[in-house]
VMD Tcl script that draws the C-alpha trace (Angstrom):
set ca {
  {3.60 -3.19 6.61}
  {1.03 -2.25 4.01}
  {-2.54 -1.93 5.29}
  {-5.94 -0.53 4.39}
  {-6.59 1.48 7.54}
  {-6.56 4.93 5.92}
  {-8.74 3.76 3.03}
  {-11.33 2.12 5.29}
  {-11.31 4.99 7.81}
  {-11.97 7.53 5.07}
  {-14.71 5.35 3.56}
  {-16.46 5.45 6.95}
  {-16.00 9.24 7.14}
  {-13.97 9.01 10.33}
  {-11.10 11.20 11.47}
  {-7.94 9.67 12.86}
  {-8.95 10.92 16.30}
  {-12.38 9.28 16.08}
  {-10.85 5.96 15.08}
  {-8.28 6.24 17.85}
  {-10.99 6.76 20.43}
  {-13.01 3.80 19.14}
  {-10.05 1.39 19.37}
  {-8.56 2.91 22.56}
  {-5.25 4.29 21.27}
  {-3.80 7.73 20.57}
  {-4.27 9.51 17.26}
  {-0.48 9.31 16.87}
  {-0.78 5.52 16.88}
  {-3.35 5.68 14.08}
  {-1.07 7.99 12.10}
  {1.86 5.58 12.54}
  {-0.29 2.60 11.56}
  {-1.57 4.34 8.42}
  {1.98 5.23 7.39}
  {3.16 1.66 7.94}
  {5.62 2.79 10.61}
  {4.13 0.67 13.38}
  {2.88 -2.90 13.52}
  {0.03 -3.33 15.99}
  {-0.39 -5.87 18.71}
  {-2.71 -8.73 17.85}
  {-5.39 -7.22 20.09}
  {-5.22 -3.83 18.35}
  {-5.28 -5.46 14.92}
  {-8.38 -7.38 16.02}
  {-10.07 -4.20 17.29}
  {-9.37 -2.44 14.01}
  {-10.66 -5.36 11.96}
  {-13.85 -5.44 14.03}
  {-14.30 -1.69 13.62}
  {-14.12 -2.02 9.85}
  {-16.03 -5.29 9.59}
  {-13.17 -7.14 7.94}
  {-10.56 -9.74 8.79}
  {-7.07 -9.00 10.05}
  {-5.73 -10.70 6.92}
  {-7.63 -8.32 4.64}
  {-6.96 -5.22 6.75}
  {-3.22 -5.86 6.68}
  {-2.96 -7.20 3.11}
  {-1.21 -10.23 4.59}
  {-1.00 -12.20 1.34}
  {0.67 -9.27 -0.45}
  {2.97 -8.51 2.48}
  {4.01 -12.18 2.73}
  {4.78 -12.32 -0.98}
  {6.87 -9.14 -0.78}
  {8.79 -10.49 2.22}
  {9.49 -13.82 0.50}
  {10.82 -11.95 -2.55}
  {13.18 -9.99 -0.32}
  {14.60 -13.21 1.17}
  {15.08 -14.72 -2.28}
  {17.34 -11.79 -3.18}
  {19.66 -12.33 -0.21}
}
mol new
graphics top color blue
foreach p $ca { graphics top sphere $p radius 0.5 }
foreach p [lrange $ca 0 end-1] q [lrange $ca 1 end] { graphics top cylinder $p $q radius 0.2 }
display resetview
């Protein structure tokens, strides 16, 4: 799932390890999130949104992701 974690983390000048420590996960989890290989729990998504001062919807580009998913189902 597309997200803005890497972009927002870099804008704050944080390393993956620093972000991981702030939201209580491993740096590997942050790497997987940034690469779109892992979808977080609701609690982790909330922690990340709080860290960046944004909403979960904005952090995870939910409108764009929903549109992309709907297009995939139309092609089935």
